[in-house]
N, C-alpha and C positions, 0 to 999 in steps of 0.2 A: 260056253260060260266063264271056262279055265283060259280058255283063249283070249278069249276079253281082257282078263284080268292081269293076268302077263305080259299083254299086250301094255294096258294102259304103265302097270306097275316098273316097264321098263325104259319105257318112252317120257314118261314123267319124270322119274330116273335120272334120265339121260339130260331132257332140258333144263331140270333144275342145276343141274353142272355150272357153275359162276353166272347165274343168274341172280338176281339184286337180291330174293327172301333168303337168299344161300349166304351171301356175304353179309344181309345182318343179321343171320342166324349164330356166323362165325365171333362177329364186333357184340352180338350181344351174351356172347357165351365169355368173354372175359371178361364179365362182371360180371353176370347173375351166377345162378347156380344151375347144374347144365338140365338139371329133372325139371327145373320149373321154363326155362327156354324149350326143351323137346315139349312137355305139356302144352304150354302156349302157341308150339309150334301142329303138334296135332291137334286141337281145340279150329284155330283159325283154319287147318288145313281142310278139316271133317268139315266146315260149316259152309265155306268156298264151294270145296268139291263136290257137297251136294247140291246145291243151288249150278254148277257146275251141268252135272250131268243129268241134272233134269232139264237144263234147259240146252241144253245140247237134241235133250229126246224129245223134249215137247215144243220150243219154237228157233234154236238156233241163232244165228247170228243177229242177234235185237238189242245187243248191246251199244248203250249211249256210249262210244270207247273213251271220246275225247273230254266230256265232264268227267267220265272214269278217273281216267290219268292227270286230269287235271287237281283236280279232290283231293286223291290218292298222292299228287305232289304237293300240295298244300298240307297234307296233314305229318309226310316227311318230314315238311321243314319245320313245323310243330314241335316234332320228337325233338330233333337238332338245337333248337332250343330249349327244349324241360330236359334235356342231356346237357348240354353249358351252364343253367343255371343247376341243377343237380338238385338235390332236398337238404333241408334241415329240422330232421325230426330230432326229437329227444328220443331216447332211450327206450323207453315204452313204447312210442311211437315205429319208431326202426324194429323194434322187434314182432311188432304187430302184421307193419307195409310188407317188411323185406319178402316174403315170401309172396304179399299180394299184389305191387305195386311191377314188380318185374311177371308177372303171371301177362297179368292186365295190358301192358307192355307191350310183351314179344302177339301176345294177341290178336290185339288191336292194331300190331303192324303190323303182321302179316293178313293178315283180313284184308286189309285196305290196299296194301302192294300183290297180294293175288290176283284184286279186281282187275282186268286186263289187259294179267300178263299173260305171259306164251303160258303155262300150264295150265292155266286157265282157261285159256283159249283151246288147248287141247286136247283139254278135258273136255269140252263141247264139242271138238269138231270126233274122238273117239264114240260119245257120245249119241254123235248122230248114226252112229250107222253099229253101235255095239249095244248090250243088256247093259242097262242102269246100277242095278248092284256093281258088279265085278268092275265097271270101269273107276263110280266112283273109289270103291274099299281099292282096288289095284292104285289107283292116282293118287291116292291119299297116303297108301305104303308108300311111295314110288317120292314124295316129297321129302317125308318124314325122316325114311335111310338117307336119302342125300343130303338131308340138311343134319341128320345127324351125325356124319363123316364134318361139316362145320365144326359144330358143337365139340367134337373131341379138340379138332385143329386148335378150336379157338381158344377152351381150358387152357390148352397145353400153352399157347404164348400167354394168356392173362399170370402165369405164375413167375412169368420173366419181364414182366411190364407194369411201369409205374402207373398208379391210380391216374394222375395226371393226365397221361398219353393219352390209354384208355380211354377219355372222358374225350378229351378233343377228336379224337380218331374217331370214335361213335359219332359223334356230333359233324363231323367233315360227313360222315360218307352218311347219315342222315339226309345233310341236307345236298351231295351232288344227286341224290336219287330224285330228293323231292325236286330240285331244280328240272333236272331231266325229263320228269315227271310231269310238269307242268309245261312245258316247253313242249314236246309230246305231244301232248290234249291241249295247248292253246293254243297251237297253229292253226287248228279247222276253229274256233272261237273268236270272235269280236274281241273291240276295245272293253267292252265291260265284264269280260270275264277276267283281264286280265288289271282293268283296275280294281276289282273287288278281293281278285288273288291279293293285291299288294297291299290292302287295307285289312285285309285280314291276317297277314304278316305281321307288319304293323302293331294291332290291337297284340297279336299273343307276343311279339317283345315288351312293348309295352308289360301284360299283365305277370309277367314271368321276372321281369327284372325291374321294375318298380311296383307293384302293386301284391305282388305277393311277398317281397323280403319286406314289406309294411307289416301284412298281415299276421305276419311269422313275429316281428316284434309284437305287435301288440296281445296276440294267444303264444 
């Protein structure tokens, strides 16, 4: 049991170093409270890795990874557009959502990013030959410890960078990983997937930069 725990913790910690989710956690930590970012990472990782460990123990590699990568990439593009658009809240709304919005942003981002990622697939692989519980707990703690380093670095950078630079930098990282995810998944998919993806990106752009500003003016 303990051997599986430490093996999972160390391997996932090392696999996460330099991974896209760690870079995203670094970027988010330059904008949001470190405790909120870490809580979002922990929540998302618990959910993804409980599924990963169970999948590895029960059925193994049956994930439709192409579609997962493609739609996760679309989600990252959407987060990039959301980041560029920013929020326009009054003081009362800002106080109410300042804790909720970053938490859910981090949680949803990590949940999507981890699907099909090497750390998830590593957890699935570990669970095929080791008990479920120590693999789940060990892999989750390995992720949180690795991303905690990124949060610490991100908080240090955030005190030295202008807000506009942070916002554009965050959006660019989302866009890069979004496009890479779409390419990785879409290479094996037909043209229908790409047409659907372009349509979704167009609709998201229209919503964030046309509809949402008018909704804010009205309300």
